[in-house]
C-alpha positions as CSV (number, residue, x, y, z in Angstrom):
1,M,33.4,-244.6,-57.9
2,K,34.4,-243.2,-54.6
3,L,33.6,-245.0,-51.3
4,A,31.9,-241.7,-50.2
5,E,29.3,-242.2,-52.8
6,L,28.3,-245.6,-51.2
7,L,28.8,-244.9,-47.5
8,H,25.7,-243.3,-46.0
9,K,24.5,-243.0,-42.4
10,D,21.3,-244.8,-43.4
11,V,23.2,-248.0,-44.2
12,I,25.4,-248.0,-41.1
13,K,24.1,-249.6,-37.9
14,L,26.4,-249.5,-34.8
15,D,24.3,-251.7,-32.6
16,L,23.4,-254.8,-34.5
17,S,21.5,-257.2,-32.2
18,A,23.1,-260.2,-34.1
19,T,24.8,-262.9,-32.0
20,S,25.8,-265.0,-35.0
21,K,27.2,-264.5,-38.5
22,E,23.8,-265.5,-40.0
23,D,21.9,-262.9,-37.9
24,A,24.4,-260.2,-38.8
25,I,24.1,-260.9,-42.5
26,K,20.3,-260.8,-42.2
27,E,20.3,-257.5,-40.4
28,L,22.5,-255.9,-42.9
29,I,20.5,-257.2,-45.8
30,E,17.4,-255.8,-44.1
31,L,19.2,-252.4,-43.9
32,L,20.0,-252.6,-47.6
33,D,16.4,-253.5,-48.4
34,E,15.0,-250.6,-46.3
35,N,17.3,-248.3,-48.3
36,G,16.1,-249.6,-51.7
37,A,19.4,-251.2,-52.7
38,I,18.0,-254.7,-53.3
39,E,15.0,-256.1,-55.0
40,S,14.9,-259.5,-53.2
41,K,16.3,-260.1,-49.7
42,E,16.1,-263.9,-50.3
43,G,17.8,-263.7,-53.7
44,F,20.6,-261.5,-52.4
45,E,21.1,-263.6,-49.3
46,K,21.4,-266.8,-51.4
47,D,24.1,-265.1,-53.5
48,V,26.0,-263.9,-50.3
49,Y,26.0,-267.4,-49.0
50,E,27.2,-268.8,-52.4
51,R,30.2,-266.4,-52.0
52,E,30.7,-267.4,-48.4
53,A,31.0,-271.0,-49.5
54,Q,33.9,-270.1,-51.7
55,G,36.2,-268.8,-48.9
56,M,36.4,-266.9,-45.7
57,T,35.4,-263.2,-45.7
58,G,36.7,-262.4,-42.2
59,I,39.9,-260.4,-42.9
60,G,41.0,-260.4,-39.3
61,G,41.3,-257.6,-36.8
62,G,37.7,-258.0,-35.9
63,V,36.4,-257.2,-39.4
64,A,34.6,-259.2,-42.1
65,I,33.7,-258.2,-45.6
66,P,31.0,-260.5,-46.9
67,H,29.7,-259.7,-50.4
68,G,27.4,-260.9,-53.0
69,K,27.2,-260.2,-56.7
70,S,23.5,-260.6,-57.5
71,D,20.7,-259.9,-59.9
72,A,18.7,-259.1,-56.8
73,V,20.8,-255.9,-56.3
74,R,19.2,-252.7,-57.7
75,H,22.3,-250.6,-57.2
76,T,25.7,-251.4,-55.8
77,A,25.8,-250.5,-52.2
78,I,27.7,-251.0,-48.9
79,A,26.2,-251.6,-45.5
80,I,28.2,-251.4,-42.3
81,G,27.2,-253.0,-39.1
82,R,28.8,-253.5,-35.7
83,T,27.7,-256.1,-33.2
84,K,27.4,-255.4,-29.5
85,Q,29.7,-258.4,-28.8
86,P,32.2,-260.2,-31.0
87,I,30.6,-263.0,-33.0
88,G,32.0,-266.2,-34.6
89,W,33.2,-265.8,-38.2
90,E,35.7,-267.6,-40.4
91,T,38.7,-265.2,-40.3
92,L,42.3,-265.1,-41.3
93,D,43.4,-264.6,-37.7
94,G,41.0,-267.1,-36.2
95,K,39.4,-264.4,-34.1
96,P,35.7,-263.3,-33.9
97,V,34.5,-260.2,-35.6
98,Q,32.6,-257.2,-34.5
99,A,32.4,-255.0,-37.6
100,I,30.9,-256.3,-40.8
101,I,31.0,-254.5,-44.2
102,L,28.5,-256.1,-46.6
103,F,28.9,-255.3,-50.3
104,A,25.8,-255.6,-52.4
105,V,27.1,-255.6,-56.0
106,R,24.9,-255.5,-59.1
107,K,25.7,-258.3,-61.6
108,E,26.6,-255.6,-64.1
109,D,29.2,-254.2,-61.7
110,E,30.8,-257.6,-60.8
111,G,34.0,-257.0,-62.8
112,N,36.2,-254.0,-62.3
113,L,34.0,-252.0,-59.9
114,H,33.6,-254.8,-57.5
115,L,37.3,-255.4,-57.3
116,K,38.1,-251.7,-57.1
117,L,35.7,-251.2,-54.2
118,L,37.1,-254.2,-52.3
119,A,40.6,-252.9,-52.9
120,K,39.6,-249.5,-51.6
121,V,38.0,-250.9,-48.4
122,A,40.9,-253.3,-47.8
123,G,43.4,-250.4,-48.3
124,A,41.5,-248.2,-45.9
125,L,41.4,-250.9,-43.3
126,A,45.2,-251.2,-43.4
127,R,45.2,-247.8,-41.7
128,D,44.9,-248.0,-37.9
129,E,42.8,-244.8,-37.7
130,V,40.2,-246.3,-40.0
131,C,40.0,-249.5,-38.1
132,A,39.7,-247.6,-34.8
133,A,36.8,-245.5,-36.2
134,L,35.1,-248.6,-37.6
135,L,35.5,-250.6,-34.4
136,E,35.2,-248.0,-31.7
137,S,33.5,-244.8,-32.8
138,N,29.9,-244.1,-31.8
139,S,29.5,-241.7,-34.7
140,K,28.5,-242.8,-38.2
141,D,29.9,-239.6,-39.5
142,D,33.3,-240.4,-38.0
143,I,33.3,-243.8,-39.7
144,I,32.4,-242.2,-43.1
145,Q,34.9,-239.5,-42.6
146,A,37.7,-242.0,-41.8
147,F,37.1,-243.9,-45.0
148,D,36.7,-240.7,-47.0
149,E,40.0,-239.1,-45.6
150,Q,41.9,-242.3,-46.3
151,E,40.6,-242.4,-49.9
152,G,41.6,-238.8,-50.4
153,E,45.1,-239.6,-49.3
154,S,45.6,-242.5,-51.6
């Protein structure tokens, strides 16, 4: 599965009102719910926090990739959000984050697909131009295009 199949303008929000990690996760879960990706916001949120309890999801550079494998997910999806101000998050570099990429993974996809998607996103974020688009662009299309172009090159 290509990232382009999961990245859609409808599940990207460039102006999250969140001022905390909890608020950011809630806003992104709401976005996934509005787009039909999850059956139960509460069930998915519980599974996201179970994963959060296992280890930090802030990868550094202002980006976090929280995720949940859940029976509450109808179809595997990715939501991207960017906060107006950096917010506190447990990160590898100890710095706050401003871009959050939330993976909603169906239980049936928890094996290979989940790991492949995480690897693709992490690989894309190793590229400066993808991080710049994610953190600075005011265009959802530019963000999708940055991920898509990187994936096409790999």
